[in-house]
N, C-alpha and C positions, 0 to 999 in steps of 0.2 A: 504494500499499500504506499502511496506517495506521502511524504511528510506533510504536505499541505492538507490532504484529506484527514490525516490523523489529527492535526490541529483543529480542523473544522469540527470533527466529531467530538474531540475532547472538550472543547469550549462551547459546544452547541450553537455554533455560529451559522444559523439559517438566516434568511433575508431579514426577518423581524429583529433577531438578536444582533445582527450587524448594525442596524440603525440604533438600537439601544446602546450598543458598545461605543457608538460615535458620540454619546453624551460625554461632555468634558469631565463629569464626576467619575464616570467609569474609567476613562483614560488615565487621569492623574492619580486616582486612588490605586489603580494597579501599578502605575509607574513608581509610586512611593513605597511599594511593598518590599522591594529588594533589600533595603537595609534591615528590615525586620526578619527576613529570611536568613540573612547573614548572622544576625544576632541569635536567632534560634539555633543555627548550626554551631556557632561559636559557643553557645551556652552548654554544650555537651561537656565542657570543662567543669562547669559548676553544678549542673544538675543531671549529668549522665544521660541515660536513655530517655528520661523525661523530656529531653529537648525535642523528641519526636512529636509530642503533643502540639506545641506551638507551630512546629514545622508543618504538621498535617493540617492544622487550621488555616495557615497561610496559603498552602497549596489549594485547599478547598476554596478559600477566598478568591484566588486567581481563576479558578474554574467557573465559579458561579457569578463572579462580578459582571461579566458582559451581559447577563440577563437581569440584573437587579435594578437598573435605571431605566427611565423612560427615554424614548427617542427624543432628541432635542427638537425644539420648535424650528430652529434653523441649523444649517450645516455650514456656517461661515466661519466658525472658529478654526484655528490652526489644528487643534487636536482632532476635531471632527473630520477635517479634510485628510489628516494623516490616516485615520482609520478607514476612510472610504478609499484612499489610495492603496492601502494594504488589501482591501477587498478586491480592488481592480487587479492587483498583483496576483492574488490567488485565483482569479478568473482569466488569467492570461491565455488559457487555452481557447477561450471564446473570443477575447479581444486582445490581440497581441500587444506586447509592450515594446515601445521604440527601442532600438538597439542601444542607444546612449544611456537610457535609463537602466536597461538590463545589465550593462557592464558596471555601472556604479552600484547597483543593488547587489551584484555578486561580490564586489570588493567590500561593500559595507557589511554584508553577511559574513565574510571571511574575518573582518575586524571584530565583529561581535562574537564570533566563534573563538578567536584567539583570546579576546578579553575574558570570555567565560572560562576558558581553560586556565588563565592566570588566576582568576577569582577562585575557581574551584581548588586549584593547588594551594592558594593562600589560605583558604578555609580548612582544607584537609591538614595542612602543615601548621595551622595556627600562626601564620606569618602575617602580622599586621600590615607590613609594607606591601607585600604582594596582594593582599586582600583589598587594600585601598587602591592600589594601581589597577587591579582588575575591575573594581567597582567604578572607578572614575573612567577608565577607558571604555567599559561597557556602556555607561550612561552617555558618554560623548558619541560613541558609534551608534547607539540606538537613537539618539536625538538626531543625528545626521541622517540616519536611515528614514526616520519619520519625516524629516524635512524633505527628503527625496520623494516620499510617498505624497506629500502635499503637492509637490511640483508635478508629479505624475498625474495626480488627480486633476489639478488646475489646467494642465496642458492637454489632457485627454478628453475631458468632458465635452468640449464642442465637436469632437470627431467621432463620438460614440453614436451608434444607431439610435433612432428615435425612442425605442422602448427602454433604453438604458440612460436617458438623459437625466440630469439633475432634478428637474421638475417631476418627472414620473417616478424616479427611484425613491424619492423621499416623501411621497404623499402618505 
């Protein structure tokens, strides 16, 4: 199964839930979860196996979060456009992504993967410097990726077929 399909099923991202996830509260509350996940993992030093309880709750939060908020009244915020750009990326088999965007997305995904590896090693080794480096580089690469998704969304909307335009998609 393709990674995109696994993500869609894990987060229950159907058409309605994508629009809910475009709510800025959904976007930014998920974005702010990483330090809490790191703290839960690091807390194994202090509370041992009980660290799995907050870690489980945080992962559960990430899974259900996209479905908790109402769809926003408008989709003009930067975060909403980023989410809708991600949706376009995942639908690239129906509407191709311009090559310039695809190249940048690939590079940014590699940067996010490298950052995640540094972060994971830092957490495993309890190395504060690597954990902070991984966190910082992951946040920067994710923000850059999301900004690219905004760019993709804003540049692609006028070229989409009529049934996928901004007006009809968000009613």
